[in-house]
C-alpha positions as CSV (number, residue, x, y, z in Angstrom):
1,M,61.1,60.8,191.5
2,P,61.2,63.1,194.5
3,G,59.6,66.5,194.1
4,S,62.1,69.4,193.7
5,N,62.1,72.9,192.4
6,D,65.6,72.4,190.8
7,I,65.3,71.2,187.3
8,G,68.7,69.6,187.6
9,S,67.3,67.1,190.0
10,Y,64.8,66.0,187.4
11,I,67.4,65.8,184.7
12,K,69.8,63.8,187.0
13,A,67.0,61.4,187.7
14,L,66.3,61.0,184.0
15,F,70.0,60.7,183.2
16,P,71.8,59.0,186.0
17,T,75.1,59.1,184.2
18,A,75.4,62.1,181.8
19,Q,77.3,61.1,178.7
20,L,77.6,63.6,175.8
21,D,79.4,63.5,172.5
22,F,80.2,67.2,172.8
23,E,82.9,69.0,170.9
24,I,84.0,72.6,171.0
25,G,81.8,74.6,168.7
26,N,78.7,72.5,169.0
27,M,75.5,74.2,170.0
28,L,73.0,73.1,172.6
29,D,69.6,73.7,171.0
30,C,67.1,73.0,173.7
31,E,67.0,73.5,177.5
32,I,67.1,69.7,178.2
33,D,70.4,69.5,176.3
34,K,71.8,72.5,178.3
35,E,70.8,70.9,181.6
36,Q,72.3,67.6,180.6
37,Y,75.5,69.4,179.5
38,Q,75.7,71.0,182.9
39,L,75.6,67.7,184.6
40,W,78.2,66.3,182.3
41,I,80.5,69.3,183.0
42,S,80.0,68.8,186.7
43,E,80.9,65.0,186.4
44,R,84.1,65.9,184.5
45,A,85.0,68.6,187.0
46,R,84.7,66.1,189.9
47,S,86.9,63.6,188.0
48,I,89.5,66.3,187.4
49,A,89.4,67.3,191.1
50,V,90.0,63.7,192.2
51,N,92.9,63.2,189.8
52,N,94.5,66.5,190.5
53,P,94.0,67.4,194.2
54,R,96.7,70.1,194.2
55,R,95.3,72.9,192.0
56,D,96.7,76.4,191.5
57,G,94.0,78.9,190.9
58,E,96.3,81.7,190.0
59,R,98.0,79.6,187.4
60,N,94.6,78.5,186.0
61,Y,93.4,82.1,185.8
62,K,96.6,83.3,183.9
63,R,96.1,80.3,181.5
64,V,92.5,81.2,180.8
65,L,93.3,84.8,180.1
66,N,96.1,83.8,177.8
67,L,93.9,81.3,176.0
68,L,91.0,83.7,175.6
69,G,93.3,86.4,174.4
70,R,94.7,84.2,171.7
71,L,91.2,83.0,170.6
72,T,90.2,86.7,170.3
73,E,93.3,87.6,168.4
74,Y,93.0,84.8,165.9
75,R,89.3,85.1,165.4
76,G,88.3,82.0,167.2
77,C,91.0,79.7,165.8
78,D,88.4,77.8,163.7
79,T,86.4,76.7,166.7
80,G,83.1,77.7,165.1
81,I,82.6,80.4,167.8
82,S,82.8,84.0,166.7
83,R,85.5,86.4,167.9
84,T,82.8,88.6,169.5
85,L,81.8,85.8,171.9
86,W,85.4,85.0,172.9
87,S,86.1,88.7,173.5
88,A,83.0,88.9,175.7
89,L,84.1,85.9,177.6
90,H,87.5,87.4,178.0
91,T,86.0,90.5,179.6
92,I,83.9,88.4,181.9
93,A,86.9,86.4,183.0
94,K,88.7,89.7,183.8
95,I,85.9,90.6,186.2
96,L,86.2,87.3,188.0
97,A,89.7,87.7,189.2
98,H,89.4,85.9,192.5
99,A,92.2,83.3,192.2
100,P,90.8,80.6,194.5
101,D,87.6,80.4,192.3
102,W,89.7,79.2,189.4
103,A,90.8,76.1,191.3
104,N,87.3,75.4,192.6
105,F,85.9,72.5,190.5
106,E,82.7,72.4,192.5
107,T,81.3,75.7,191.3
108,G,84.0,77.3,189.2
109,P,84.3,81.1,188.9
110,M,80.7,82.5,189.3
111,F,79.2,85.8,188.2
112,G,76.1,87.2,189.9
113,G,76.1,90.8,188.7
114,R,73.6,92.5,186.5
115,N,73.5,92.5,182.8
116,A,74.1,96.3,183.0
117,T,77.5,95.6,184.6
118,I,78.7,93.4,181.7
119,A,77.1,95.7,179.2
120,D,79.1,98.6,180.7
121,R,82.4,96.6,180.4
122,L,81.6,95.5,176.8
123,C,80.4,99.0,175.8
124,L,77.2,97.4,174.4
125,S,73.5,97.8,175.1
126,V,71.8,95.6,177.7
127,D,69.8,93.8,175.0
128,R,72.9,93.0,173.0
129,T,74.6,91.7,176.2
130,K,71.7,89.4,176.9
131,K,72.0,87.9,173.5
132,I,75.7,87.3,174.0
133,L,75.2,85.6,177.3
134,S,72.5,83.4,175.7
135,S,74.9,82.5,172.9
136,L,77.7,81.7,175.4
137,R,75.4,79.3,177.1
138,S,74.2,77.7,173.9
139,F,77.9,77.0,173.0
140,G,78.5,75.5,176.4
141,L,81.0,78.1,177.5
142,I,79.0,79.1,180.6
143,V,76.4,77.3,182.7
144,H,73.8,78.4,185.2
145,Y,74.4,78.0,188.9
146,H,71.2,77.5,191.0
147,R,69.2,79.4,188.5
148,H,66.6,81.6,190.2
149,A,63.0,81.2,189.1
150,N,62.7,84.9,188.2
151,G,66.1,85.0,186.5
152,R,67.8,87.4,188.9
153,R,71.4,86.9,189.9
154,W,73.2,87.5,193.2
155,I,76.3,85.9,194.6
156,R,77.5,86.1,198.2
157,R,80.8,84.9,199.5
158,N,80.7,83.1,202.9
159,S,83.2,83.4,205.7
160,D,84.8,80.1,204.7
161,G,85.4,81.3,201.2
162,S,82.5,79.5,199.6
163,V,79.9,81.2,197.5
164,S,76.1,80.9,197.5
165,G,73.4,82.5,195.4
166,H,72.2,82.5,191.8
167,G,74.2,83.2,188.7
168,F,76.2,81.7,186.0
169,S,79.5,79.8,186.2
170,L,82.6,79.6,183.9
171,L,83.2,76.0,185.1
172,P,83.3,74.7,181.5
173,I,86.3,76.8,180.7
174,I,88.5,75.3,183.4
175,V,87.2,71.8,182.6
176,M,88.0,72.1,178.9
177,L,91.1,74.2,179.4
178,D,93.7,71.5,178.3
179,E,91.5,70.6,175.3
180,L,91.2,74.2,174.2
181,E,94.8,75.0,174.7
182,E,95.8,72.0,172.6
183,H,93.4,73.0,169.8
184,V,94.6,76.6,169.8
185,A,98.3,75.6,169.7
186,R,97.6,73.2,166.8
187,W,95.6,75.8,164.9
188,I,98.2,78.6,165.3
189,Q,100.9,76.2,164.2
190,L,98.9,75.5,161.0
191,H,98.1,79.2,160.6
192,H,101.8,80.1,160.7
193,E,102.8,77.3,158.4
194,A,100.1,78.3,155.9
195,A,101.4,81.9,156.0
196,R,104.9,80.7,155.3
197,L,103.9,78.6,152.4
198,Q,101.8,81.5,151.0
199,S,104.8,83.8,151.2
200,K,106.9,81.3,149.4
201,I,104.3,81.0,146.6
202,K,104.2,84.9,146.3
203,G,107.9,84.8,145.9
204,H,107.8,82.4,143.1
205,I,105.1,84.4,141.4
206,C,107.0,87.6,141.9
207,S,110.1,86.0,140.2
208,F,108.0,84.8,137.3
209,R,106.4,88.2,136.8
210,Q,109.8,89.8,136.8
211,S,110.8,87.6,133.9
212,L,107.6,88.6,132.2
213,R,108.5,92.3,132.6
214,A,112.0,91.7,131.3
215,A,110.8,89.8,128.2
216,H,107.6,91.7,127.2
217,G,108.1,95.1,128.6
218,D,104.8,97.1,129.1
219,D,102.8,94.3,127.6
220,W,103.5,91.8,130.3
221,R,100.1,92.3,132.1
222,A,98.3,90.9,129.1
223,H,100.3,87.8,128.9
224,P,98.4,84.6,129.7
225,G,101.0,83.7,132.3
226,N,100.1,86.8,134.3
227,M,96.4,85.7,134.3
228,Q,97.5,82.3,135.6
229,C,99.5,83.9,138.3
230,Q,96.4,85.9,139.4
231,K,94.5,82.6,139.6
232,I,97.1,80.8,141.6
233,L,97.4,83.7,144.0
234,G,93.7,83.6,144.6
235,E,93.7,79.9,145.3
236,A,96.6,80.4,147.7
237,M,94.8,83.1,149.5
238,V,91.7,80.9,150.0
239,A,93.8,78.0,151.2
240,K,95.7,80.4,153.6
241,R,92.4,81.7,155.1
242,Q,91.3,78.1,155.7
243,S,94.8,77.1,157.0
244,D,94.8,74.4,154.4
245,V,98.4,73.5,154.5
246,E,98.1,70.5,152.2
247,S,96.5,72.6,149.4
248,L,99.3,75.2,149.7
249,K,101.9,72.5,149.5
250,A,100.2,71.1,146.4
251,I,100.3,74.6,144.7
252,L,104.0,75.0,145.7
253,T,104.8,71.6,144.3
254,D,103.0,72.4,141.0
255,L,104.9,75.7,140.6
256,D,108.3,74.0,141.3
257,F,110.3,76.9,140.0
258,A,113.5,75.4,141.2
259,S,113.4,72.6,138.7
260,D,113.6,72.7,134.9
261,A,110.1,71.1,134.6
262,K,107.5,73.8,135.1
263,P,104.1,72.2,134.5
264,K,101.8,75.0,135.5
265,I,103.6,78.1,134.3
266,N,106.1,78.2,131.5
267,P,108.1,81.5,131.5
268,P,108.5,83.2,128.1
269,E,111.7,83.0,126.2
270,R,113.9,86.0,127.1
271,Q,115.1,88.4,124.4
272,K,118.7,87.7,123.7
273,W,121.1,90.6,123.8
274,H,124.1,90.4,121.5
275,P,127.0,92.6,122.7
276,T,129.4,94.3,120.4
277,P,132.2,91.9,119.6
278,K,135.6,92.7,121.1
279,P,139.1,91.4,120.4
280,S,139.2,89.9,123.9
281,P,138.6,86.1,124.0
282,E,135.0,84.9,124.4
283,R,135.9,82.7,127.4
284,I,136.5,84.7,130.6
285,E,139.6,83.6,132.4
286,V,139.4,84.0,136.2
287,T,142.6,85.0,137.8
288,G,143.4,85.7,141.5
289,E,141.7,84.5,144.6
290,P,138.5,86.1,145.8
291,K,140.3,87.7,148.7
292,G,142.6,89.7,146.5
293,R,139.9,90.8,144.1
294,S,137.9,93.0,146.4
295,N,140.8,94.4,148.3
296,D,139.9,92.7,151.6
297,G,141.5,93.7,154.8
298,S,141.3,97.5,154.2
299,A,138.6,100.1,153.9
300,D,136.9,99.5,150.6
301,T,135.0,102.7,149.5
302,D,133.7,101.4,146.2
303,Y,132.8,97.9,147.6
304,G,135.3,96.0,145.3
305,L,134.0,97.5,142.0
306,E,137.3,99.0,141.1
307,Q,139.2,95.7,141.5
308,A,136.4,93.9,139.6
309,K,137.0,96.2,136.6
310,L,133.4,96.0,135.3
311,D,132.9,97.2,131.8
312,E,129.6,98.6,130.6
313,N,129.4,96.2,127.6
314,E,129.8,93.3,130.0
315,I,126.9,94.3,132.2
316,P,124.1,92.8,129.9
317,V,126.0,89.5,129.9
318,I,126.6,89.2,133.7
319,F,123.1,90.7,134.5
320,P,120.7,89.4,131.7
321,N,117.6,90.7,133.6
322,S,118.9,94.3,133.2
323,A,119.7,94.0,129.4
324,L,116.2,95.0,128.3
325,Y,116.1,98.0,130.5
326,L,119.5,99.3,129.2
327,Q,118.1,99.0,125.7
328,M,114.8,100.8,126.5
329,H,116.5,103.9,128.1
330,R,119.1,106.2,126.8
331,N,121.0,106.7,130.1
332,W,122.1,104.4,132.9
333,E,120.2,106.1,135.7
334,S,116.8,105.9,134.1
335,A,117.3,102.2,133.2
336,V,118.3,101.3,136.8
337,E,115.4,103.4,138.2
338,H,112.9,101.5,136.0
339,L,114.5,98.2,137.1
340,A,114.2,99.1,140.8
341,R,110.5,99.9,140.3
342,D,109.8,96.6,138.6
343,T,111.7,94.8,141.3
344,T,109.2,96.2,143.8
345,L,112.1,98.0,145.7
346,S,110.6,100.8,147.8
347,A,111.4,104.3,146.7
348,D,112.7,105.2,150.2
349,T,115.1,102.3,150.2
350,W,116.3,103.1,146.6
351,H,117.1,106.7,147.6
352,Q,118.8,105.5,150.8
353,M,121.0,103.1,148.7
354,Q,122.0,106.0,146.4
355,R,123.0,108.2,149.4
356,T,124.8,105.4,151.3
357,L,126.5,103.4,148.5
358,G,126.8,106.0,145.7
359,K,124.9,105.9,142.4
360,R,127.3,103.4,140.7
361,A,127.4,100.9,143.6
362,A,123.6,101.3,144.2
363,S,122.9,100.6,140.5
364,I,125.0,97.4,140.6
365,S,123.2,96.4,143.8
366,V,119.8,96.7,142.2
367,M,121.0,94.6,139.2
368,I,122.2,91.9,141.7
369,I,118.8,92.0,143.5
370,A,117.0,91.6,140.2
371,E,119.0,88.5,139.3
372,R,118.6,86.9,142.7
373,L,114.9,87.7,142.7
374,A,114.4,86.1,139.3
375,S,116.4,82.9,140.5
376,G,114.3,82.6,143.6
377,E,117.1,83.3,146.0
378,I,115.3,86.1,147.8
379,R,113.0,84.5,150.5
380,A,111.5,87.7,151.9
381,T,111.1,90.9,149.8
382,P,113.6,92.9,147.6
383,T,113.3,95.8,150.0
384,A,114.3,93.6,153.0
385,Y,117.2,92.2,151.0
386,A,118.4,95.7,150.0
387,K,118.3,96.8,153.7
388,G,120.5,93.8,154.4
389,M,123.0,95.0,151.9
390,L,122.9,98.5,153.5
391,N,123.6,97.0,156.9
392,A,126.4,95.0,155.4
393,A,127.9,98.2,153.9
394,R,127.7,100.0,157.2
395,R,129.7,97.1,158.8
396,G,132.2,97.2,155.9
397,D,131.2,93.7,154.8
398,L,129.6,94.5,151.5
399,Q,131.7,93.3,148.6
400,L,130.0,93.8,145.2
401,G,133.2,92.9,143.5
402,R,133.0,89.3,144.8
403,T,129.5,89.0,143.4
404,I,130.7,90.2,140.0
405,W,133.6,87.7,140.0
406,G,131.3,85.0,141.1
407,R,128.9,85.6,138.1
408,R,131.8,85.7,135.8
409,E,132.9,82.3,137.1
410,L,129.4,81.0,136.6
411,L,129.4,82.2,133.0
412,A,132.8,80.8,132.3
413,A,132.0,77.4,133.8
C-alpha cells in the first residue's frame, strides 16, 4: 500500500469497491464506517454523473430546499433523524447558494467557513453547533472533503470555477435526492390519509355522544359507552401519530356506524316521546311537488317555513333528537340553545345564525344540524355545516321547507 497522508487512500485500498447496505436514518458509528460511506457516496455520484450528463444545478438547489423544508415542517417524516438536524441542514444549504455546485457530482456543495458562522445563522452556541455537525456526519448527510489534519476549514474557488481546500460537502444530499423525495412524498400521503381517517372516527364518536346526551341528559358522561369512546379516540390518536393507516381503517371498520350491526359501541335506547293525539290521520299525506312547497322562484324571507306549515307538536316527531331538550326546558329558546351547545356549534356561529336567519329559522336549522350529525351525514364539523347554511341563505338557496317535507316523506314511507 503506498504511503499517503489521506486516510481515504488507505480505506480505498482496503475496500476497492465500497458497497454499503445503508438506509436513510442509519448511523455510522466509527470513523472507518464514515470513510467507507464517503467512498460509497463518491462512487454513486460518479455513476449518476455518467448516466445524467446534463444536470441543472439551479433546479437541484430548489429541489433540495423544498425537500429540507418539508422534512423540517413534518418533523423528519419518520426518517429517524430529528427535526433539529434537518432544520440545521436547511440553513447550511441556504448558505451554499452557488447553483453550479449543486450540479457538481465530484465535490458537491462545499462549506469551508467557521463553526461560528453556522452558529450565528442557527442562533446557537458554537459547542452546540459542533455537536449538530457531528450528528449530521454520523447520519451520512454531510461528508468531509480533504479533511485537514488540524480540523481547520477553508475553501477557495479557482478561476475555472472549481474549488479547493478543506471543509465538508453536501454531496450525499444530491446523491440521495430522488430517494429522499420519494420517501417524503409517500410519508406525507400516509400522514394526510391518517388525518382523514382520524377525522372520520371523531365524527362517528361525536354522533354517538350526541345520542348519549339526548338519551341520558347530564348523566351521559358516566355512561360506559362514553368511556369506550375515550379509549377509541386514544387508540386513533396513537395510530395517527404513527401514520398507521391500517390500524385506523380497522378502528373505523369496527365502529361501522353506517350499518345496523355495531359490535364495538351500542348506542342506548332513545327515550320515546308520545305527542298529544290529534284528530288528524296518523299517516302523513304528502301533496304537491317540492318546487311548490318552498315558494321557489321568488324571494323567500322565511326559507320555506311558511309553506311547510310546521306545527310545534310535530317537531318532536320530525326531529327526534330535539324531543328531550323540549321536555327539559320550559321555552323554545332555552331548548334550542342547549341543543346548539351539545351539538358543539360555536357560540359566534349560533348568534350569527339568529341575526341572519331570524330566531325561528335559526332554531329549525340547529335541529336539522343535530339530526344530520346523529346520522353521520356531517363530514366536517357542525360549525362548518352551519356556515354553509348561512352562505346558502345569503345566495337565496336555503330552503328549510324542503328539508321538513323531506323528513315528513321519510316518516310516511
